[in-house]
Structure formats: C-alpha cells, structure tokens
C-alpha positions in Angstrom: -77.2 -5.4 -25.5 -73.9 -3.6 -25.8 -75.9 -0.4 -26.0 -78.7 -1.2 -23.6 -76.5 -2.4 -20.7 -74.5 0.8 -20.3 -77.6 2.9 -20.9 -79.4 1.1 -18.1 -76.3 1.4 -15.9 -76.1 5.1 -16.3 -79.9 5.5 -15.7 -79.5 3.4 -12.5 -76.6 5.6 -11.4 -78.8 8.7 -11.8 -81.7 7.2 -9.9 -79.4 6.0 -7.1 -77.9 9.4 -6.8 -81.3 11.2 -6.7 -82.8 8.8 -4.2 -79.7 8.5 -2.1 -79.2 12.2 -1.9 -82.8 12.7 -0.9 -82.6 10.1 1.8 -78.9 10.4 2.9 -77.7 13.9 1.7 -74.6 13.8 3.9 -73.4 10.5 2.3 -74.1 11.4 -1.3 -73.3 15.1 -1.0 -70.0 14.8 0.9 -68.6 11.3 1.3 -69.2 10.1 -2.2 -67.4 13.1 -3.9 -64.5 12.7 -1.4 -64.2 9.0 -2.2 -64.4 9.6 -6.0 -61.6 12.2 -5.8 -59.4 9.8 -3.7 -60.0 7.0 -6.2 -59.2 9.3 -9.1 -55.9 10.6 -7.6 -54.7 7.2 -6.5 -55.6 5.6 -9.8 -53.9 8.3 -11.9 -50.7 8.2 -9.8 -50.6 4.4 -9.8 -51.0 4.2 -13.6 -48.5 7.0 -14.3 -45.9 5.4 -12.1 -46.5 2.0 -13.7 -46.0 3.6 -17.2 -42.9 5.5 -16.0 -41.3 2.2 -14.8 -41.8 0.5 -18.1 -38.4 0.3 -19.8 -38.3 1.7 -23.4 -34.8 0.9 -24.7 -35.7 1.5 -28.4 -37.1 4.4 -30.4 -40.6 3.3 -31.5 -42.4 6.5 -32.4 -45.3 6.2 -34.8 -44.4 8.4 -37.7 -45.7 9.3 -41.1 -42.7 11.2 -42.6 -39.1 10.7 -43.7 -36.7 10.0 -40.9 -33.4 11.9 -40.7 -30.8 9.9 -42.6 -28.5 11.1 -45.4 -27.9 14.8 -46.0 -29.4 14.8 -49.5 -32.6 13.1 -48.3 -35.1 15.7 -47.0 -36.3 15.0 -43.5 -39.9 15.6 -42.3 -38.9 17.4 -39.1 -42.5 17.7 -37.9 -43.9 14.2 -38.5 -40.6 12.4 -37.8 -38.7 14.7 -35.4 -35.1 13.9 -34.4 -34.7 16.8 -32.0 -36.5 17.9 -28.8 -37.8 21.0 -30.5 -39.5 19.0 -33.2 -40.9 16.6 -30.7 -42.5 19.3 -28.6 -44.1 20.7 -31.8 -45.4 17.3 -32.7 -46.8 16.7 -29.3 -48.4 20.1 -29.1 -50.2 19.5 -32.4 -51.3 16.1 -31.2 -52.6 17.3 -27.9 -54.1 20.6 -29.0 -55.6 19.8 -32.4 -55.5 16.0 -32.6 -53.3 16.0 -35.7 -53.1 12.2 -36.1 -56.9 12.0 -36.0 -57.1 14.7 -38.6 -54.9 12.6 -40.9 -57.0 9.4 -40.2 -58.6 7.9 -43.2 -61.6 5.6 -43.7 -62.0 2.7 -46.2 -65.3 1.9 -47.8 -66.4 -0.8 -50.2 -68.7 0.6 -52.8 -71.6 -1.2 -54.6 -69.3 -1.8 -57.5 -66.9 -3.6 -55.2 -64.3 -0.9 -55.5 -62.4 0.2 -52.4 -62.4 4.0 -51.8 -60.5 6.0 -49.2 -61.4 9.3 -47.6 -60.7 11.5 -44.6 -62.7 11.2 -41.4 -63.1 14.9 -41.1 -66.4 14.8 -39.3 -64.9 12.5 -36.6 -62.1 15.0 -36.1 -64.5 18.0 -35.8 -66.7 16.1 -33.4 -63.7 15.1 -31.2 -62.4 18.6 -31.1 -65.8 20.0 -30.3 -66.4 17.5 -27.5 -63.0 17.9 -25.9 -62.9 21.7 -26.0 -66.5 22.2 -25.0 -65.9 19.8 -22.0 -62.8 21.8 -21.1 -64.8 25.1 -21.2 -67.5 23.7 -19.0 -64.9 22.4 -16.6 -63.2 25.7 -16.4 -66.5 27.6 -16.0 -67.3 25.4 -13.0 -64.4 26.9 -11.2 -66.7 29.7 -10.1 -68.2 27.1 -7.7 -64.8 25.8 -6.5 -63.0 29.0 -5.7 -63.5 32.2 -3.9 -62.9 34.8 -5.3 -64.0 33.6 -8.7 -60.9 33.2 -11.0 -60.8 35.6 -13.9 -60.7 32.9 -16.6 -64.0 31.4 -15.3 -65.8 34.7 -15.6 -64.2 35.4 -19.0 -65.2 32.0 -20.4 -68.8 32.4 -19.1 -69.1 35.8 -20.9 -67.7 34.4 -24.1 -69.7 31.2 -23.9 -73.0 33.0 -23.3 -72.2 35.8 -25.8 -75.5 35.4 -27.7 -77.5 35.7 -24.5 -80.2 33.3 -25.7 -83.1 33.0 -23.1 -82.9 33.8 -19.4 -80.9 32.3 -17.8 -78.4 32.4 -20.7 -77.8 29.3 -22.7 -74.1 28.4 -22.8 -73.1 27.3 -26.3 -70.6 24.8 -24.8 -73.4 22.7 -23.4 -75.2 22.5 -26.7 -71.9 21.7 -28.6 -71.1 19.0 -26.0 -74.4 17.3 -26.5 -74.2 17.6 -30.3 -70.7 16.1 -30.4 -71.6 13.3 -28.1 -74.7 12.6 -30.2 -72.6 12.4 -33.3 -70.0 10.1 -31.7 -72.8 7.8 -30.5 -74.8 7.6 -33.7 -71.6 7.1 -35.7 -70.9 3.9 -33.6 -74.3 2.5 -34.2 -74.6 3.6 -37.9 -71.5 2.0 -39.3 -71.6 -1.8 -39.2 -67.8 -2.2 -38.7 -67.8 0.2 -35.8 -70.9 -1.3 -34.3 -69.2 -4.8 -34.5 -66.1 -3.8 -32.6 -67.8 -1.5 -30.1 -68.0 -2.7 -26.5 -70.1 -1.6 -23.5 -67.0 0.2 -22.3 -67.2 2.4 -25.4 -70.8 3.4 -24.9 -70.8 3.8 -21.1 -68.6 7.0 -21.0 -70.7 8.5 -23.8 -73.9 7.9 -21.9 -72.4 9.0 -18.6 -71.2 12.3 -19.9 -74.5 12.8 -21.8 -76.4 12.3 -18.5 -74.1 14.7 -16.7 -74.8 17.3 -19.4 -78.6 16.7 -19.4 -78.9 16.9 -15.6 -76.7 20.1 -15.5 -78.8 21.8 -18.2 -82.0 20.7 -16.4 -80.9 22.4 -13.2 -80.0 25.6 -15.1 -83.0 25.9 -17.4 -86.0 24.0 -15.9 -87.6 25.6 -12.9 -88.6 22.3 -11.3 -85.0 21.3 -10.9 -83.4 24.6 -9.8 -80.5 24.2 -7.4 -79.5 26.7 -4.7 -76.3 28.0 -6.1 -75.1 29.4 -2.7 -75.4 25.9 -1.2 -73.7 24.4 -4.2 -70.8 26.8 -3.9 -70.4 26.3 -0.2 -70.3 22.6 -0.8 -67.8 22.7 -3.6 -65.5 25.2 -1.8 -65.7 23.1 1.4 -64.8 19.9 -0.5 -61.8 21.4 -2.2 -60.6 23.2 0.9 -61.1 20.2 3.1 -63.4 22.2 5.5 -66.7 21.5 7.1 -69.4 20.9 4.4 -72.9 22.4 4.8 -74.6 19.1 5.4 -77.8 20.6 6.9 -78.3 22.8 3.9 -78.1 19.8 1.6 -81.4 18.5 3.0 -83.2 21.1 1.0 -81.5 20.4 -2.3 -83.4 19.0 -5.3 -82.8 15.3 -6.1 -81.7 16.4 -9.6 -78.6 18.0 -8.0 -77.7 14.8 -6.2 -78.2 12.8 -9.5 -75.8 15.3 -11.2 -73.3 15.1 -8.4 -73.4 11.4 -8.2 -72.9 11.0 -12.0 -70.0 13.4 -11.9 -68.5 11.4 -9.0 -69.0 8.2 -10.9 -67.2 9.6 -13.9 -64.3 10.8 -11.7 -64.0 7.4 -10.0 -64.3 5.5 -13.3 -61.7 7.6 -15.1 -58.5 5.8 -14.0 -60.0 2.4 -15.1 -61.3 3.3 -18.5 -60.2 4.4 -21.9 -60.5 8.0 -20.8 -57.1 7.5 -19.3 -55.7 8.4 -22.7 -55.6 12.0 -21.4 -52.4 11.5 -19.3 -51.4 8.4 -21.3 -50.6 10.3 -24.4 -47.7 12.1 -22.6 -46.3 8.7 -21.5 -46.7 6.9 -24.8 -43.3 6.0 -26.4 -45.0 6.1 -29.8 -45.5 9.8 -29.2 -42.9 11.2 -26.7 -39.7 9.9 -28.3 -37.5 11.5 -30.9 -36.7 9.2 -33.8 -32.9 9.2 -33.9 -32.3 5.5 -34.4 -30.1 6.2 -37.4 -28.0 8.7 -35.4 -27.6 6.9 -32.1 -27.4 3.2 -31.4 -30.0 2.1 -28.8 -29.1 -1.2 -27.0 -31.6 -3.2 -25.0 -30.2 -2.9 -21.4 -31.8 -6.1 -20.1 -30.5 -8.4 -22.9 -28.4 -11.2 -21.4 -24.7 -11.3 -22.2 -24.1 -13.4 -25.3 -20.7 -14.8 -26.3 -20.1 -13.7 -29.8 -18.0 -15.4 -32.5 -16.8 -12.8 -35.0 -16.1 -13.5 -38.6 -12.4 -12.8 -38.0 -12.4 -15.5 -35.2 -14.3 -17.9 -37.4 -11.8 -17.4 -40.3 -8.8 -17.9 -38.0 -10.4 -21.2 -36.9 -11.1 -22.6 -40.4 -8.5 -20.8 -42.5 -6.7 -23.9 -43.6 -9.9 -25.7 -44.6 -11.1 -22.6 -46.5 -7.8 -22.3 -48.3 -7.9 -26.0 -49.4 -11.4 -25.5 -50.6 -10.5 -22.5 -52.6 -12.7 -20.1 -50.7 -11.7 -16.4 -50.6 -10.0 -15.2 -47.4 -9.8 -11.7 -46.0 -6.5 -12.5 -44.4 -4.2 -15.2 -45.8 -1.5 -16.1 -43.4 
C-alpha cells in the first residue's frame, strides 16, 4: 500500500488535470499554475526564514576528518574546515557532486553471517544523473518562458540532442531522467531494509516526476498528443510576465498538455512541504554551513540562564581549616 497509494494519487492528478483542462481550460491552464507558484514562493520563504531564526550557538558540522588542533597534528582542511575558504570548498563539493553521498557505505549480512561493507556507488551515480538531467530539462524549458530565447537554453538543447536520434530529436536528458528515477524506485522495493523504512512520501515524488517526464515525452514524440508550441510559449511567457494569458487558444489544446501542466503545478506546490526541500535546506543546515573552530574559539550558548558559580578557590577558602585538619592538600595554605 505504501507504493500503491502514491501511484494511484499521481494517476488521479494526471486524470484530473486532463479532464479539468478539457472542461475548464482557463482554470487549469492559468489559475492553477499561478496558485502553485504562489504556494511555492510563500512556502520557500517561510521555511527559509524559520531556519534562519533558529539559533545555532555551537559548531555542529558533520565531519569525517581531523579537526584543527595542535600544530603537529595534520588537519583535514577539506572534510573538517576551520576557515571560510575551506567551508566554501566543502559546500561546493557537497552541492555540485554530492560528496557525502559518494562516501556513503552500505552494510550487508552475508549467508555466512559475516558483515561486509561497500560503497553505494550506483546510488551516487543515479542521484547525480537524476539531479543534473532534471536541471538540464528545466533550463531547456526556458525557451518557453522567455523571449528572446536565452543562449544557454539553445546551447543545452543542441548538446542534449547531439546524437539527433529520430525526428523530433530525442533529448538524452529525458531518457537519463527516467532511467535514474527507475533505479531509485526499484532500489527502494528491492532491498528489504529500504522497503521497510520507505513511506508513501518517499514514493510520491518519484512517481510524480516520472509522470511529468512521461507526459512531456508523449507530447514531443507521439503524434496523438502533440501540443501547439506557439500557444504553450504564449501561455508560459504571459504567466511569468503577469500579462493576459491566451485563454481562448487553450480550448484547442490536447488533454495531455493539461495533464502535464497540472502535474508540474502539483510538484511546484508540493515542493515546500516535502523532502524535496533539501535543495535550499542544505545551505541552511548547521551540519554543513559552519566552520569547525570549536578548539580555537569558545562558543557560549547565549540563552543559558545566569548560574551562580562556586569556584574551587572559593570552596577552599570556605573549608580550608577543615581540610588542613583532615590532612588534605591545599593549593593555598594561609
């Protein structure tokens, strides 16, 4: 049921978008995308402000190397940075190549009851392939959002369709995206330990992005679902420029276009309330964005209440006579 429920939910969203767009194109072609963008922006801002207000008095970075300490102990300046330059390098490696995921290990119990450890290299490759192919597809779609078409969108389209397979050209990013999503899904259902801890919230984004990719590829390569690209561009430009959308032209669009648009809108609106929020969250995480200088600088919790202290010197002054009579050593014998 953890798999079936999100799968049915995504299928229902696609059907609702197709039927709703066919019956009420103005609502599903204009109002729903606007509402999804509003929810996305407000949700992101609220979460980022909430994270920013959270006090972090101590240095709690997750590290895997030697901290800076004594001069004769070699520091791992990349894994355990104590300067801003090292921190920027560590964050760049984390964001651009998922370095901590690359270093992730898996544990398996063999038939002989021996425990073995190994790298999760295929998980790292699939995660990289998914994120970068999704980024390429997103940037390619800027040709619909902007006029004139930005240079990077045209350049990516040329590189992405370099092999010129079929007409229209098959973009490799779409195939890579589906392949990576398929691996991430089957990995969750193949391994018993992952299947046990996986929730519907883990499967729903996978199915939702799969459905977006399938509907998008269908409109591009299947003649029954072709969309009028001129109307699509007019709609996208009008939404992002806050101008009058071509509502009348939407009445002639294929239901597959509305299914695709509604699924994209659902993903955008769902983003601030899901695990996908790790995208901005990694920049706000104190386990990643802090230098580890706790041995160089003392960090004091600012909201600790004032506590009356009783130092050893004060304690010895109070009990000096008793300690002397008992033969206990004194730091100061007066």
